[in-house]
C-alpha positions, -999 to +999 in steps of 0.1 A: +000+000+000+013+034-010+021+059+018+001+091+016+022+122+013+015+158+022+011+166-015-015+138-019-035+152+009-033+188-005-044+175-039-074+156-024-085+187-004-082+208-036-101+182-056-131+181-032-130+218-026-133+226-063-158+198-068-180+215-041-174+248-058-159+264-026-133+291-025-103+288-001-118+315+020-152+299+022-138+265+031-117+280+058-148+298+072-169+266+071-141+248+091-141+276+117-107+290+109-096+324+097-100+331+060-063+326+052-061+291+068-066+269+037-045+292+016-015+286+039-021+249+037-024+247-001+007+269-005+025+245+019+034+275+042+024+254+072+027+217+079-007+199+080+005+177+109+008+208+132-027+218+121-041+184+129-025+185+164-046+215+173-079+198+163 
């Protein structure tokens, strides 16, 4: 079984976000985070692991 990488997770988030016709800002708001949250994740400015620790 293939290990899932950070890039794979980002691609899947992007796929479902665009499929649902949500902007980065709107998705961040629906998740309860500030409007720039998803942008920082998709730009890989923050490690997803550290975000998941806070949840």
